[in-house]
TORKOL-4160 file (C-alpha; in steps of 0.2 Angstrom, whole numbers, padded with zeros to 4 digits, m for minus):
461
<pt num="1" X="0470" Y="0517" Z="0625"/>
<pt num="2" X="0451" Y="0520" Z="0621"/>
<pt num="3" X="0448" Y="0529" Z="0637"/>
<pt num="4" X="0463" Y="0541" Z="0634"/>
<pt num="5" X="0456" Y="0545" Z="0617"/>
<pt num="6" X="0439" Y="0548" Z="0624"/>
<pt num="7" X="0446" Y="0560" Z="0637"/>
<pt num="8" X="0456" Y="0569" Z="0623"/>
<pt num="9" X="0440" Y="0571" Z="0613"/>
<pt num="10" X="0431" Y="0577" Z="0628"/>
<pt num="11" X="0445" Y="0590" Z="0631"/>
<pt num="12" X="0445" Y="0595" Z="0613"/>
<pt num="13" X="0426" Y="0598" Z="0614"/>
<pt num="14" X="0428" Y="0609" Z="0629"/>
<pt num="15" X="0440" Y="0620" Z="0620"/>
<pt num="16" X="0427" Y="0623" Z="0606"/>
<pt num="17" X="0416" Y="0639" Z="0607"/>
<pt num="18" X="0399" Y="0635" Z="0600"/>
<pt num="19" X="0384" Y="0645" Z="0597"/>
<pt num="20" X="0369" Y="0638" Z="0607"/>
<pt num="21" X="0361" Y="0630" Z="0592"/>
<pt num="22" X="0378" Y="0622" Z="0587"/>
<pt num="23" X="0379" Y="0613" Z="0603"/>
<pt num="24" X="0362" Y="0605" Z="0600"/>
<pt num="25" X="0367" Y="0598" Z="0583"/>
<pt num="26" X="0385" Y="0593" Z="0588"/>
<pt num="27" X="0380" Y="0575" Z="0586"/>
<pt num="28" X="0373" Y="0562" Z="0573"/>
<pt num="29" X="0358" Y="0571" Z="0566"/>
<pt num="30" X="0341" Y="0564" Z="0561"/>
<pt num="31" X="0335" Y="0570" Z="0544"/>
<pt num="32" X="0323" Y="0582" Z="0553"/>
<pt num="33" X="0337" Y="0590" Z="0564"/>
<pt num="34" X="0348" Y="0592" Z="0548"/>
<pt num="35" X="0334" Y="0600" Z="0539"/>
<pt num="36" X="0331" Y="0612" Z="0554"/>
<pt num="37" X="0349" Y="0617" Z="0556"/>
<pt num="38" X="0351" Y="0621" Z="0538"/>
<pt num="39" X="0335" Y="0631" Z="0537"/>
<pt num="40" X="0340" Y="0641" Z="0553"/>
<pt num="41" X="0357" Y="0646" Z="0545"/>
<pt num="42" X="0349" Y="0649" Z="0528"/>
<pt num="43" X="0336" Y="0661" Z="0537"/>
<pt num="44" X="0350" Y="0671" Z="0545"/>
<pt num="45" X="0358" Y="0673" Z="0528"/>
<pt num="46" X="0342" Y="0678" Z="0520"/>
<pt num="47" X="0340" Y="0692" Z="0532"/>
<pt num="48" X="0357" Y="0699" Z="0528"/>
<pt num="49" X="0354" Y="0697" Z="0509"/>
<pt num="50" X="0337" Y="0705" Z="0510"/>
<pt num="51" X="0344" Y="0720" Z="0520"/>
<pt num="52" X="0358" Y="0721" Z="0506"/>
<pt num="53" X="0345" Y="0722" Z="0492"/>
<pt num="54" X="0335" Y="0736" Z="0502"/>
<pt num="55" X="0351" Y="0746" Z="0503"/>
<pt num="56" X="0356" Y="0744" Z="0485"/>
<pt num="57" X="0338" Y="0749" Z="0480"/>
<pt num="58" X="0339" Y="0765" Z="0490"/>
<pt num="59" X="0357" Y="0770" Z="0487"/>
<pt num="60" X="0367" Y="0778" Z="0473"/>
<pt num="61" X="0368" Y="0761" Z="0465"/>
<pt num="62" X="0349" Y="0760" Z="0463"/>
<pt num="63" X="0349" Y="0763" Z="0444"/>
<pt num="64" X="0363" Y="0750" Z="0441"/>
<pt num="65" X="0353" Y="0738" Z="0452"/>
<pt num="66" X="0338" Y="0741" Z="0442"/>
<pt num="67" X="0347" Y="0739" Z="0425"/>
<pt num="68" X="0355" Y="0722" Z="0431"/>
<pt num="69" X="0337" Y="0716" Z="0434"/>
<pt num="70" X="0332" Y="0719" Z="0416"/>
<pt num="71" X="0348" Y="0712" Z="0407"/>
<pt num="72" X="0342" Y="0700" Z="0393"/>
<pt num="73" X="0349" Y="0683" Z="0392"/>
<pt num="74" X="0344" Y="0669" Z="0380"/>
<pt num="75" X="0350" Y="0655" Z="0368"/>
<pt num="76" X="0344" Y="0649" Z="0351"/>
<pt num="77" X="0343" Y="0631" Z="0345"/>
<pt num="78" X="0340" Y="0630" Z="0326"/>
<pt num="79" X="0325" Y="0641" Z="0323"/>
<pt num="80" X="0320" Y="0640" Z="0342"/>
<pt num="81" X="0324" Y="0654" Z="0353"/>
<pt num="82" X="0322" Y="0657" Z="0372"/>
<pt num="83" X="0326" Y="0674" Z="0379"/>
<pt num="84" X="0321" Y="0682" Z="0396"/>
<pt num="85" X="0328" Y="0695" Z="0408"/>
<pt num="86" X="0339" Y="0690" Z="0421"/>
<pt num="87" X="0325" Y="0693" Z="0434"/>
<pt num="88" X="0314" Y="0681" Z="0424"/>
<pt num="89" X="0328" Y="0668" Z="0423"/>
<pt num="90" X="0330" Y="0668" Z="0442"/>
<pt num="91" X="0311" Y="0668" Z="0446"/>
<pt num="92" X="0306" Y="0656" Z="0432"/>
<pt num="93" X="0321" Y="0645" Z="0431"/>
<pt num="94" X="0332" Y="0645" Z="0446"/>
<pt num="95" X="0317" Y="0645" Z="0458"/>
<pt num="96" X="0312" Y="0628" Z="0450"/>
<pt num="97" X="0326" Y="0621" Z="0460"/>
<pt num="98" X="0319" Y="0628" Z="0476"/>
<pt num="99" X="0302" Y="0620" Z="0471"/>
<pt num="100" X="0311" Y="0604" Z="0468"/>
<pt num="101" X="0317" Y="0604" Z="0485"/>
<pt num="102" X="0300" Y="0609" Z="0492"/>
<pt num="103" X="0293" Y="0594" Z="0483"/>
<pt num="104" X="0306" Y="0582" Z="0490"/>
<pt num="105" X="0303" Y="0589" Z="0508"/>
<pt num="106" X="0284" Y="0587" Z="0505"/>
<pt num="107" X="0285" Y="0569" Z="0499"/>
<pt num="108" X="0297" Y="0564" Z="0513"/>
<pt num="109" X="0285" Y="0572" Z="0526"/>
<pt num="110" X="0270" Y="0564" Z="0519"/>
<pt num="111" X="0278" Y="0547" Z="0519"/>
<pt num="112" X="0288" Y="0546" Z="0535"/>
<pt num="113" X="0289" Y="0563" Z="0543"/>
<pt num="114" X="0277" Y="0573" Z="0554"/>
<pt num="115" X="0263" Y="0573" Z="0541"/>
<pt num="116" X="0264" Y="0554" Z="0540"/>
<pt num="117" X="0255" Y="0551" Z="0557"/>
<pt num="118" X="0237" Y="0557" Z="0556"/>
<pt num="119" X="0236" Y="0561" Z="0574"/>
<pt num="120" X="0253" Y="0571" Z="0574"/>
<pt num="121" X="0249" Y="0580" Z="0558"/>
<pt num="122" X="0231" Y="0585" Z="0563"/>
<pt num="123" X="0236" Y="0601" Z="0572"/>
<pt num="124" X="0248" Y="0608" Z="0560"/>
<pt num="125" X="0237" Y="0604" Z="0545"/>
<pt num="126" X="0222" Y="0613" Z="0554"/>
<pt num="127" X="0233" Y="0627" Z="0559"/>
<pt num="128" X="0240" Y="0629" Z="0541"/>
<pt num="129" X="0223" Y="0629" Z="0533"/>
<pt num="130" X="0217" Y="0643" Z="0545"/>
<pt num="131" X="0234" Y="0652" Z="0542"/>
<pt num="132" X="0230" Y="0652" Z="0523"/>
<pt num="133" X="0211" Y="0655" Z="0523"/>
<pt num="134" X="0210" Y="0669" Z="0535"/>
<pt num="135" X="0224" Y="0680" Z="0528"/>
<pt num="136" X="0217" Y="0678" Z="0510"/>
<pt num="137" X="0199" Y="0683" Z="0517"/>
<pt num="138" X="0206" Y="0698" Z="0526"/>
<pt num="139" X="0216" Y="0704" Z="0511"/>
<pt num="140" X="0200" Y="0703" Z="0500"/>
<pt num="141" X="0190" Y="0714" Z="0513"/>
<pt num="142" X="0204" Y="0727" Z="0515"/>
<pt num="143" X="0210" Y="0728" Z="0497"/>
<pt num="144" X="0201" Y="0738" Z="0483"/>
<pt num="145" X="0191" Y="0730" Z="0469"/>
<pt num="146" X="0200" Y="0728" Z="0453"/>
<pt num="147" X="0217" Y="0722" Z="0449"/>
<pt num="148" X="0223" Y="0723" Z="0467"/>
<pt num="149" X="0212" Y="0708" Z="0471"/>
<pt num="150" X="0224" Y="0697" Z="0461"/>
<pt num="151" X="0236" Y="0698" Z="0476"/>
<pt num="152" X="0224" Y="0688" Z="0488"/>
<pt num="153" X="0237" Y="0673" Z="0488"/>
<pt num="154" X="0251" Y="0684" Z="0494"/>
<pt num="155" X="0248" Y="0684" Z="0513"/>
<pt num="156" X="0245" Y="0665" Z="0513"/>
<pt num="157" X="0263" Y="0659" Z="0513"/>
<pt num="158" X="0275" Y="0657" Z="0528"/>
<pt num="159" X="0294" Y="0657" Z="0525"/>
<pt num="160" X="0301" Y="0643" Z="0535"/>
<pt num="161" X="0319" Y="0648" Z="0533"/>
<pt num="162" X="0316" Y="0665" Z="0541"/>
<pt num="163" X="0304" Y="0658" Z="0555"/>
<pt num="164" X="0317" Y="0645" Z="0560"/>
<pt num="165" X="0331" Y="0658" Z="0559"/>
<pt num="166" X="0321" Y="0668" Z="0572"/>
<pt num="167" X="0319" Y="0653" Z="0583"/>
<pt num="168" X="0337" Y="0649" Z="0582"/>
<pt num="169" X="0341" Y="0666" Z="0590"/>
<pt num="170" X="0330" Y="0660" Z="0605"/>
<pt num="171" X="0342" Y="0645" Z="0608"/>
<pt num="172" X="0334" Y="0633" Z="0621"/>
<pt num="173" X="0320" Y="0644" Z="0627"/>
<pt num="174" X="0308" Y="0636" Z="0614"/>
<pt num="175" X="0302" Y="0618" Z="0615"/>
<pt num="176" X="0309" Y="0607" Z="0602"/>
<pt num="177" X="0291" Y="0600" Z="0598"/>
<pt num="178" X="0286" Y="0618" Z="0594"/>
<pt num="179" X="0299" Y="0618" Z="0580"/>
<pt num="180" X="0292" Y="0602" Z="0574"/>
<pt num="181" X="0275" Y="0610" Z="0574"/>
<pt num="182" X="0281" Y="0625" Z="0564"/>
<pt num="183" X="0290" Y="0615" Z="0551"/>
<pt num="184" X="0275" Y="0604" Z="0548"/>
<pt num="185" X="0264" Y="0619" Z="0547"/>
<pt num="186" X="0275" Y="0628" Z="0535"/>
<pt num="187" X="0277" Y="0612" Z="0524"/>
<pt num="188" X="0258" Y="0611" Z="0523"/>
<pt num="189" X="0258" Y="0630" Z="0519"/>
<pt num="190" X="0270" Y="0627" Z="0505"/>
<pt num="191" X="0259" Y="0613" Z="0497"/>
<pt num="192" X="0244" Y="0626" Z="0498"/>
<pt num="193" X="0255" Y="0639" Z="0489"/>
<pt num="194" X="0260" Y="0627" Z="0476"/>
<pt num="195" X="0241" Y="0622" Z="0473"/>
<pt num="196" X="0236" Y="0641" Z="0473"/>
<pt num="197" X="0250" Y="0645" Z="0460"/>
<pt num="198" X="0245" Y="0630" Z="0449"/>
<pt num="199" X="0226" Y="0634" Z="0449"/>
<pt num="200" X="0225" Y="0653" Z="0450"/>
<pt num="201" X="0241" Y="0661" Z="0444"/>
<pt num="202" X="0242" Y="0654" Z="0427"/>
<pt num="203" X="0242" Y="0663" Z="0410"/>
<pt num="204" X="0231" Y="0658" Z="0395"/>
<pt num="205" X="0234" Y="0640" Z="0393"/>
<pt num="206" X="0242" Y="0632" Z="0377"/>
<pt num="207" X="0234" Y="0615" Z="0377"/>
<pt num="208" X="0246" Y="0607" Z="0365"/>
<pt num="209" X="0261" Y="0611" Z="0377"/>
<pt num="210" X="0250" Y="0607" Z="0392"/>
<pt num="211" X="0247" Y="0589" Z="0385"/>
<pt num="212" X="0265" Y="0587" Z="0382"/>
<pt num="213" X="0268" Y="0592" Z="0400"/>
<pt num="214" X="0255" Y="0579" Z="0405"/>
<pt num="215" X="0264" Y="0565" Z="0395"/>
<pt num="216" X="0281" Y="0570" Z="0402"/>
<pt num="217" X="0274" Y="0569" Z="0419"/>
<pt num="218" X="0267" Y="0552" Z="0415"/>
<pt num="219" X="0285" Y="0547" Z="0409"/>
<pt num="220" X="0292" Y="0552" Z="0425"/>
<pt num="221" X="0279" Y="0542" Z="0435"/>
<pt num="222" X="0283" Y="0527" Z="0423"/>
<pt num="223" X="0301" Y="0528" Z="0427"/>
<pt num="224" X="0298" Y="0527" Z="0445"/>
<pt num="225" X="0287" Y="0512" Z="0443"/>
<pt num="226" X="0299" Y="0502" Z="0433"/>
<pt num="227" X="0313" Y="0506" Z="0445"/>
<pt num="228" X="0324" Y="0519" Z="0437"/>
<pt num="229" X="0335" Y="0526" Z="0450"/>
<pt num="230" X="0347" Y="0537" Z="0442"/>
<pt num="231" X="0343" Y="0555" Z="0447"/>
<pt num="232" X="0351" Y="0562" Z="0431"/>
<pt num="233" X="0338" Y="0554" Z="0420"/>
<pt num="234" X="0324" Y="0562" Z="0431"/>
<pt num="235" X="0333" Y="0579" Z="0429"/>
<pt num="236" X="0334" Y="0577" Z="0410"/>
<pt num="237" X="0315" Y="0574" Z="0408"/>
<pt num="238" X="0312" Y="0587" Z="0422"/>
<pt num="239" X="0321" Y="0600" Z="0411"/>
<pt num="240" X="0310" Y="0596" Z="0396"/>
<pt num="241" X="0295" Y="0597" Z="0407"/>
<pt num="242" X="0300" Y="0614" Z="0413"/>
<pt num="243" X="0301" Y="0620" Z="0395"/>
<pt num="244" X="0284" Y="0613" Z="0390"/>
<pt num="245" X="0276" Y="0621" Z="0406"/>
<pt num="246" X="0285" Y="0637" Z="0402"/>
<pt num="247" X="0276" Y="0638" Z="0385"/>
<pt num="248" X="0260" Y="0630" Z="0392"/>
<pt num="249" X="0254" Y="0645" Z="0403"/>
<pt num="250" X="0256" Y="0635" Z="0419"/>
<pt num="251" X="0270" Y="0642" Z="0429"/>
<pt num="252" X="0286" Y="0633" Z="0425"/>
<pt num="253" X="0292" Y="0631" Z="0443"/>
<pt num="254" X="0279" Y="0618" Z="0445"/>
<pt num="255" X="0290" Y="0606" Z="0435"/>
<pt num="256" X="0301" Y="0605" Z="0450"/>
<pt num="257" X="0287" Y="0599" Z="0462"/>
<pt num="258" X="0281" Y="0586" Z="0449"/>
<pt num="259" X="0298" Y="0580" Z="0446"/>
<pt num="260" X="0302" Y="0579" Z="0465"/>
<pt num="261" X="0286" Y="0569" Z="0468"/>
<pt num="262" X="0292" Y="0555" Z="0456"/>
<pt num="263" X="0309" Y="0553" Z="0463"/>
<pt num="264" X="0310" Y="0535" Z="0470"/>
<pt num="265" X="0309" Y="0533" Z="0489"/>
<pt num="266" X="0314" Y="0515" Z="0490"/>
<pt num="267" X="0333" Y="0510" Z="0493"/>
<pt num="268" X="0342" Y="0497" Z="0482"/>
<pt num="269" X="0348" Y="0487" Z="0498"/>
<pt num="270" X="0339" Y="0482" Z="0513"/>
<pt num="271" X="0348" Y="0487" Z="0529"/>
<pt num="272" X="0353" Y="0469" Z="0534"/>
<pt num="273" X="0360" Y="0466" Z="0517"/>
<pt num="274" X="0369" Y="0483" Z="0518"/>
<pt num="275" X="0376" Y="0479" Z="0535"/>
<pt num="276" X="0383" Y="0462" Z="0530"/>
<pt num="277" X="0390" Y="0469" Z="0514"/>
<pt num="278" X="0399" Y="0484" Z="0523"/>
<pt num="279" X="0407" Y="0472" Z="0536"/>
<pt num="280" X="0414" Y="0461" Z="0522"/>
<pt num="281" X="0421" Y="0477" Z="0513"/>
<pt num="282" X="0428" Y="0483" Z="0529"/>
<pt num="283" X="0437" Y="0467" Z="0532"/>
<pt num="284" X="0444" Y="0468" Z="0514"/>
<pt num="285" X="0449" Y="0486" Z="0518"/>
<pt num="286" X="0459" Y="0481" Z="0533"/>
<pt num="287" X="0467" Y="0466" Z="0523"/>
<pt num="288" X="0472" Y="0478" Z="0509"/>
<pt num="289" X="0479" Y="0492" Z="0520"/>
<pt num="290" X="0498" Y="0494" Z="0521"/>
<pt num="291" X="0503" Y="0506" Z="0536"/>
<pt num="292" X="0512" Y="0521" Z="0529"/>
<pt num="293" X="0507" Y="0518" Z="0511"/>
<pt num="294" X="0496" Y="0532" Z="0502"/>
<pt num="295" X="0479" Y="0526" Z="0496"/>
<pt num="296" X="0484" Y="0533" Z="0479"/>
<pt num="297" X="0497" Y="0519" Z="0477"/>
<pt num="298" X="0486" Y="0506" Z="0484"/>
<pt num="299" X="0473" Y="0502" Z="0470"/>
<pt num="300" X="0465" Y="0488" Z="0479"/>
<pt num="301" X="0461" Y="0499" Z="0494"/>
<pt num="302" X="0455" Y="0513" Z="0482"/>
<pt num="303" X="0443" Y="0500" Z="0474"/>
<pt num="304" X="0436" Y="0495" Z="0491"/>
<pt num="305" X="0433" Y="0513" Z="0496"/>
<pt num="306" X="0424" Y="0516" Z="0480"/>
<pt num="307" X="0413" Y="0500" Z="0482"/>
<pt num="308" X="0409" Y="0506" Z="0500"/>
<pt num="309" X="0403" Y="0523" Z="0493"/>
<pt num="310" X="0392" Y="0514" Z="0480"/>
<pt num="311" X="0385" Y="0503" Z="0494"/>
<pt num="312" X="0381" Y="0519" Z="0505"/>
<pt num="313" X="0372" Y="0526" Z="0490"/>
<pt num="314" X="0363" Y="0510" Z="0488"/>
<pt num="315" X="0355" Y="0509" Z="0505"/>
<pt num="316" X="0350" Y="0528" Z="0504"/>
<pt num="317" X="0334" Y="0531" Z="0494"/>
<pt num="318" X="0337" Y="0543" Z="0479"/>
<pt num="319" X="0324" Y="0554" Z="0488"/>
<pt num="320" X="0335" Y="0555" Z="0503"/>
<pt num="321" X="0351" Y="0558" Z="0493"/>
<pt num="322" X="0344" Y="0572" Z="0482"/>
<pt num="323" X="0336" Y="0581" Z="0497"/>
<pt num="324" X="0353" Y="0580" Z="0506"/>
<pt num="325" X="0363" Y="0585" Z="0491"/>
<pt num="326" X="0351" Y="0599" Z="0484"/>
<pt num="327" X="0346" Y="0607" Z="0500"/>
<pt num="328" X="0363" Y="0616" Z="0503"/>
<pt num="329" X="0364" Y="0624" Z="0486"/>
<pt num="330" X="0346" Y="0630" Z="0486"/>
<pt num="331" X="0347" Y="0636" Z="0504"/>
<pt num="332" X="0364" Y="0645" Z="0502"/>
<pt num="333" X="0364" Y="0650" Z="0483"/>
<pt num="334" X="0347" Y="0650" Z="0475"/>
<pt num="335" X="0337" Y="0658" Z="0489"/>
<pt num="336" X="0350" Y="0672" Z="0492"/>
<pt num="337" X="0350" Y="0676" Z="0474"/>
<pt num="338" X="0331" Y="0676" Z="0473"/>
<pt num="339" X="0331" Y="0688" Z="0489"/>
<pt num="340" X="0345" Y="0699" Z="0481"/>
<pt num="341" X="0335" Y="0702" Z="0465"/>
<pt num="342" X="0317" Y="0703" Z="0473"/>
<pt num="343" X="0319" Y="0711" Z="0490"/>
<pt num="344" X="0325" Y="0727" Z="0483"/>
<pt num="345" X="0311" Y="0740" Z="0486"/>
<pt num="346" X="0313" Y="0758" Z="0483"/>
<pt num="347" X="0307" Y="0767" Z="0499"/>
<pt num="348" X="0302" Y="0785" Z="0499"/>
<pt num="349" X="0306" Y="0789" Z="0517"/>
<pt num="350" X="0298" Y="0806" Z="0516"/>
<pt num="351" X="0281" Y="0798" Z="0512"/>
<pt num="352" X="0284" Y="0781" Z="0521"/>
<pt num="353" X="0268" Y="0783" Z="0532"/>
<pt num="354" X="0257" Y="0786" Z="0516"/>
<pt num="355" X="0265" Y="0771" Z="0507"/>
<pt num="356" X="0262" Y="0759" Z="0521"/>
<pt num="357" X="0243" Y="0764" Z="0521"/>
<pt num="358" X="0240" Y="0761" Z="0503"/>
<pt num="359" X="0226" Y="0748" Z="0502"/>
<pt num="360" X="0236" Y="0735" Z="0493"/>
<pt num="361" X="0251" Y="0737" Z="0505"/>
<pt num="362" X="0239" Y="0737" Z="0520"/>
<pt num="363" X="0230" Y="0722" Z="0514"/>
<pt num="364" X="0246" Y="0712" Z="0512"/>
<pt num="365" X="0254" Y="0718" Z="0529"/>
<pt num="366" X="0238" Y="0715" Z="0539"/>
<pt num="367" X="0235" Y="0698" Z="0530"/>
<pt num="368" X="0252" Y="0692" Z="0536"/>
<pt num="369" X="0252" Y="0700" Z="0553"/>
<pt num="370" X="0234" Y="0699" Z="0559"/>
<pt num="371" X="0227" Y="0686" Z="0547"/>
<pt num="372" X="0241" Y="0673" Z="0550"/>
<pt num="373" X="0239" Y="0676" Z="0569"/>
<pt num="374" X="0220" Y="0673" Z="0570"/>
<pt num="375" X="0221" Y="0659" Z="0557"/>
<pt num="376" X="0235" Y="0649" Z="0565"/>
<pt num="377" X="0232" Y="0653" Z="0584"/>
<pt num="378" X="0213" Y="0655" Z="0583"/>
<pt num="379" X="0209" Y="0639" Z="0573"/>
<pt num="380" X="0222" Y="0629" Z="0584"/>
<pt num="381" X="0213" Y="0635" Z="0600"/>
<pt num="382" X="0196" Y="0630" Z="0593"/>
<pt num="383" X="0203" Y="0613" Z="0587"/>
<pt num="384" X="0211" Y="0609" Z="0604"/>
<pt num="385" X="0196" Y="0615" Z="0614"/>
<pt num="386" X="0184" Y="0604" Z="0603"/>
<pt num="387" X="0195" Y="0589" Z="0607"/>
<pt num="388" X="0199" Y="0586" Z="0588"/>
<pt num="389" X="0218" Y="0588" Z="0591"/>
<pt num="390" X="0230" Y="0588" Z="0605"/>
<pt num="391" X="0245" Y="0600" Z="0608"/>
<pt num="392" X="0262" Y="0593" Z="0606"/>
<pt num="393" X="0272" Y="0588" Z="0622"/>
<pt num="394" X="0279" Y="0603" Z="0631"/>
<pt num="395" X="0269" Y="0615" Z="0621"/>
<pt num="396" X="0255" Y="0626" Z="0627"/>
<pt num="397" X="0244" Y="0639" Z="0618"/>
<pt num="398" X="0256" Y="0653" Z="0622"/>
<pt num="399" X="0269" Y="0644" Z="0611"/>
<pt num="400" X="0257" Y="0641" Z="0597"/>
<pt num="401" X="0253" Y="0660" Z="0598"/>
<pt num="402" X="0272" Y="0664" Z="0596"/>
<pt num="403" X="0273" Y="0652" Z="0581"/>
<pt num="404" X="0257" Y="0661" Z="0574"/>
<pt num="405" X="0266" Y="0677" Z="0575"/>
<pt num="406" X="0281" Y="0670" Z="0566"/>
<pt num="407" X="0269" Y="0663" Z="0553"/>
<pt num="408" X="0267" Y="0681" Z="0547"/>
<pt num="409" X="0285" Y="0680" Z="0540"/>
<pt num="410" X="0280" Y="0678" Z="0522"/>
<pt num="411" X="0296" Y="0682" Z="0513"/>
<pt num="412" X="0301" Y="0670" Z="0499"/>
<pt num="413" X="0284" Y="0663" Z="0493"/>
<pt num="414" X="0274" Y="0679" Z="0496"/>
<pt num="415" X="0286" Y="0689" Z="0485"/>
<pt num="416" X="0286" Y="0675" Z="0472"/>
<pt num="417" X="0266" Y="0676" Z="0471"/>
<pt num="418" X="0267" Y="0695" Z="0471"/>
<pt num="419" X="0278" Y="0694" Z="0455"/>
<pt num="420" X="0265" Y="0682" Z="0447"/>
<pt num="421" X="0250" Y="0692" Z="0453"/>
<pt num="422" X="0256" Y="0709" Z="0446"/>
<pt num="423" X="0268" Y="0703" Z="0432"/>
<pt num="424" X="0264" Y="0719" Z="0421"/>
<pt num="425" X="0261" Y="0731" Z="0435"/>
<pt num="426" X="0278" Y="0736" Z="0444"/>
<pt num="427" X="0269" Y="0749" Z="0455"/>
<pt num="428" X="0258" Y="0736" Z="0463"/>
<pt num="429" X="0273" Y="0724" Z="0465"/>
<pt num="430" X="0282" Y="0738" Z="0474"/>
<pt num="431" X="0267" Y="0741" Z="0486"/>
<pt num="432" X="0265" Y="0722" Z="0489"/>
<pt num="433" X="0283" Y="0720" Z="0492"/>
<pt num="434" X="0283" Y="0734" Z="0505"/>
<pt num="435" X="0269" Y="0726" Z="0514"/>
<pt num="436" X="0278" Y="0709" Z="0514"/>
<pt num="437" X="0294" Y="0716" Z="0520"/>
<pt num="438" X="0286" Y="0727" Z="0534"/>
<pt num="439" X="0275" Y="0714" Z="0540"/>
<pt num="440" X="0289" Y="0701" Z="0540"/>
<pt num="441" X="0300" Y="0712" Z="0550"/>
<pt num="442" X="0286" Y="0716" Z="0563"/>
<pt num="443" X="0281" Y="0698" Z="0564"/>
<pt num="444" X="0299" Y="0692" Z="0567"/>
<pt num="445" X="0301" Y="0704" Z="0580"/>
<pt num="446" X="0285" Y="0701" Z="0589"/>
<pt num="447" X="0287" Y="0682" Z="0588"/>
<pt num="448" X="0304" Y="0683" Z="0595"/>
<pt num="449" X="0299" Y="0694" Z="0609"/>
<pt num="450" X="0284" Y="0684" Z="0613"/>
<pt num="451" X="0293" Y="0667" Z="0614"/>
<pt num="452" X="0308" Y="0675" Z="0623"/>
<pt num="453" X="0296" Y="0682" Z="0636"/>
<pt num="454" X="0288" Y="0665" Z="0638"/>
<pt num="455" X="0306" Y="0658" Z="0641"/>
<pt num="456" X="0301" Y="0645" Z="0653"/>
<pt num="457" X="0296" Y="0632" Z="0640"/>
<pt num="458" X="0311" Y="0620" Z="0641"/>
<pt num="459" X="0316" Y="0609" Z="0626"/>
<pt num="460" X="0316" Y="0591" Z="0629"/>
<pt num="461" X="0334" Y="0583" Z="0631"/>
């Protein structure tokens, strides 16, 4: 009977038409593989949304699109009022959820992921540092003095979703270890961007609110230390922390990262205890089951199922569960909304050549294209040649060069930093965004063609 079921399953699988990257993931996924799969799909979606935003900003609907950005929304509570434009609610509020997931990913990677092992982490860390410093220095050299220099942080960021979306199109022509390298690099990159935003892109500080934020951060840490495991309570404190940071001058989205780093990473049940508990519950499940009877009518069976669910949550860490739960809405709702409201750049096609050669636009685009390539590939080559680090299995410097090109895709975080750097200067924001979008497009195409041409690097089975 079992062999017949296996044969039927195999036949059903043969009938399925799967995209190349679906075949790879048509099995039980590790946390890293699940992360990579979602990021690739999210990247492909973001490409479509960014294109839609560009079409809207350069169509007959451009004025309506611009009006929508400036719709005011707010609420009052007693004598306290909070009102912002829809654009600000998205960038300051909704994007806090993105930073929350970034924080969860950073914590997991530092504890048990690619950044937990010093030897494995050395190359992506060195490459990420080079990929942040060189673009910033190149931007400073190219850009004119004055307000434009505030944009030095824009070309430092790599968009992991877009980069993995491009890699997904290459199917199995890319070694899996290169994907691991690129993900680790981008996560270090995100950490660098968070630090840059916290230290250099803040307004005048309101010390009273800043002190309140510090006390709330301490409360979150205390909750972690005494064993509070309910995510809901962390979210409540995190929301108040967001409000205090909003008023303090430090960018409010950092509340997401701070809250994420305090989410517990220890399970309630040890694996052995969980295994025994599940076996006992499955025995009770079998004993309570009456063939042909709906589970709705069998309250004992329903109770066992609910207890099974609680047990599964108990063996998962809150960190795992939240990262799994939050990644989908952030990847497929928050980031597309951000892209729709931020990627719309009006392009004067008659003067496009002149627009692309504006010093600010040129600084951003060359920072991403040239700076990222030199910073990632060049520093990696020096580190490998010096014997400080070793290349991942199956990866050679040609692959690292392809990843360095993809590192020039700076969409989400770069646009976010541009909005902070030039908050009161819409013309400069438009110039910076044009540099980001043009560089990201060229970097994606060059990285794809480079890695496709290499081709022969096979992915380990």
